[in-house]
C-alpha positions in Angstrom: -31.0 -57.7 22.6 -33.8 -56.9 20.0 -35.1 -60.8 20.3 -35.2 -60.4 24.1 -37.4 -57.3 23.8 -39.4 -59.3 21.6 -40.3 -61.8 24.2 -41.7 -60.1 27.2 -41.6 -63.5 29.6 -37.9 -63.4 29.3 -38.0 -59.8 30.5 -40.4 -60.7 33.3 -38.0 -63.6 34.3 -35.1 -61.1 34.4 -37.1 -58.6 36.4 -38.1 -61.5 39.1 -34.4 -62.3 39.2 -33.3 -59.0 39.8 -35.9 -58.6 42.4 -34.5 -61.9 44.2 -31.1 -60.5 44.3 -31.9 -57.2 45.7 -33.9 -58.8 48.3 -31.1 -61.0 49.3 -28.7 -58.0 49.3 -31.0 -56.1 51.4 -31.6 -58.9 53.9 -27.5 -59.5 53.9 -27.2 -55.6 54.7 -29.7 -55.4 57.1 -28.2 -58.5 59.1 -24.6 -57.2 58.7 -26.0 -53.7 60.2 -27.8 -55.4 63.0 -24.7 -57.8 64.2 -22.4 -54.3 64.0 -24.9 -52.5 65.9 -25.1 -55.0 68.8 -21.2 -55.6 69.0 -21.2 -51.4 69.2 -23.8 -51.8 71.9 -22.0 -54.5 73.7 -18.7 -52.6 73.7 -20.5 -49.6 75.1 -22.0 -51.3 77.8 -18.7 -53.1 79.0 -17.2 -49.7 78.8 -19.7 -48.3 80.8 -19.2 -51.0 83.7 -15.4 -51.4 83.7 -12.2 -49.5 83.8 -9.9 -51.7 81.7 -10.9 -55.2 80.0 -9.3 -58.1 78.0 -11.1 -60.3 75.7 -10.5 -63.7 74.5 -8.0 -64.8 77.0 -6.3 -68.0 77.8 -6.4 -68.4 81.5 -4.1 -71.1 82.9 -5.7 -73.5 85.4 -3.1 -75.0 87.2 -2.9 -78.4 85.6 -0.8 -77.4 82.3 -3.8 -76.7 80.4 -6.4 -73.7 80.7 -9.8 -72.2 80.0 -11.3 -69.7 77.4 -12.2 -66.3 79.0 -14.7 -64.4 76.8 -14.1 -61.0 78.7 -12.2 -60.2 82.1 -12.7 -57.1 83.3 -11.5 -54.7 86.0 -14.6 -53.1 87.9 -14.9 -51.1 91.2 -15.8 -54.5 92.6 -12.6 -56.0 91.4 -12.1 -58.5 88.4 -15.2 -59.9 86.7 -15.3 -62.9 84.2 -18.1 -62.7 81.6 -19.1 -65.9 79.8 -21.1 -64.7 76.8 -24.3 -66.7 75.4 -25.8 -65.3 72.5 -28.8 -67.5 72.3 -32.0 -66.8 70.8 -35.2 -68.1 72.4 -36.6 -69.2 75.8 -33.8 -70.5 78.0 -35.1 -73.3 80.7 -32.3 -73.9 83.1 -31.7 -74.4 86.8 -28.8 -74.6 89.3 -29.3 -78.6 89.4 -29.8 -79.5 85.9 -27.1 -80.7 83.8 -28.4 -79.5 80.5 -30.3 -76.3 79.6 -32.7 -76.0 77.0 -33.3 -73.4 74.3 -36.6 -73.2 72.7 -37.4 -71.0 69.6 -40.9 -71.8 67.8 -40.5 -75.3 67.0 -36.6 -75.6 67.3 -35.2 -77.0 70.6 -31.6 -77.9 71.4 -29.9 -78.1 74.9 -25.9 -77.2 76.1 -24.4 -78.1 79.2 -24.9 -76.3 82.2 -22.5 -73.5 82.2 -22.1 -73.0 85.9 -19.6 -75.8 86.1 -17.3 -74.2 83.9 -17.7 -70.7 85.3 -16.7 -72.1 88.7 -13.8 -73.7 86.9 -12.7 -70.3 85.4 -13.3 -68.7 88.9 -11.0 -70.9 90.7 -8.3 -70.5 88.2 -8.4 -66.7 88.2 -8.2 -67.1 92.0 -5.1 -69.0 91.8 -3.3 -66.2 90.0 -5.2 -63.0 91.1 -3.8 -62.4 94.3 -5.5 -60.0 96.5 -8.0 -58.9 93.8 -11.3 -59.8 94.3 -13.0 -62.2 91.7 -16.6 -62.6 90.6 -18.1 -63.9 87.5 -21.3 -64.2 85.6 -22.7 -66.0 82.7 -24.4 -63.2 80.3 -27.1 -64.1 78.0 -27.9 -61.6 75.0 -30.7 -59.7 74.3 -32.5 -62.3 72.3 -32.8 -64.9 74.9 -35.5 -65.0 78.0 -35.8 -66.8 81.0 -39.5 -67.3 81.5 -39.2 -69.5 84.6 -36.2 -67.3 86.2 -32.7 -67.3 86.1 -30.0 -69.6 87.6 -27.4 -68.4 89.9 -24.7 -66.5 88.3 -26.7 -65.7 85.1 -27.7 -62.5 84.0 -29.0 -60.6 80.6 -26.7 -58.4 78.8 -29.1 -55.3 79.8 -28.8 -56.0 83.6 -25.0 -55.5 83.6 -24.9 -52.0 84.2 -27.5 -52.3 87.1 -25.9 -55.0 88.7 -22.2 -53.6 88.2 -22.8 -49.7 88.4 -19.3 -48.0 87.6 -20.5 -44.4 88.9 -18.4 -41.4 88.4 -15.3 -42.3 86.5 -12.8 -40.5 88.0 -14.0 -41.7 91.4 -13.9 -45.4 90.0 -10.5 -44.7 89.0 -9.3 -43.7 92.6 -10.9 -46.8 93.9 -9.4 -49.3 91.9 -5.7 -47.6 92.1 -4.7 -50.0 94.9 -5.2 -52.9 92.4 -3.9 -51.2 89.2 -0.5 -53.0 89.3 -1.6 -56.3 90.2 -4.2 -55.9 87.1 -1.5 -54.9 84.8 0.7 -57.6 85.5 -2.0 -60.2 85.1 -3.4 -58.7 82.2 0.1 -59.1 80.7 0.6 -62.6 81.5 -2.7 -64.0 80.0 -2.3 -65.1 76.4 -4.5 -64.9 73.7 -6.9 -67.8 73.5 -7.4 -69.9 70.4 -10.9 -70.3 71.0 -13.1 -69.1 68.2 -13.9 -65.1 69.1 -17.4 -64.4 69.9 -18.8 -61.0 68.6 
């Protein structure tokens, strides 16, 4: 050890390495905290617009196959399917476009227009939901922007409460009481999806 102390440049290298490690640990801790905070905010937001929900379920489509559903909520307006899109950047998409584009600085990628998949989910759910009203939204997270306007059935996550207000919870519970048995039957009939879970 005394040999190391006699060479100050070794101590400098050790100090830099320690600084890098502390910096990496701090970055990891900050990202982990931010991810936890966003999951908590999302869960709280969904609780404020629904009376019950299931997540990551497999919705049979009538052909022997099925569709993944991120969230299925019981709201005062009936059943609500949410397809979550956690993209970062400016999103450019419209109803007739087959692909939508996300741009962040110099990065650019495309993904298939999600409206077709939402229509399929809505049709599959209507086929088994009986008299329950059915609706759906493609929900984009807080780090996405739509500079050219939002296509049909799309929504920013922060706008969920404005579009689907729950109001007084006790009154909302009374409002959905006629749907309660059908909801519980439907909920118990949907198996978990093997699709990767989103946060």
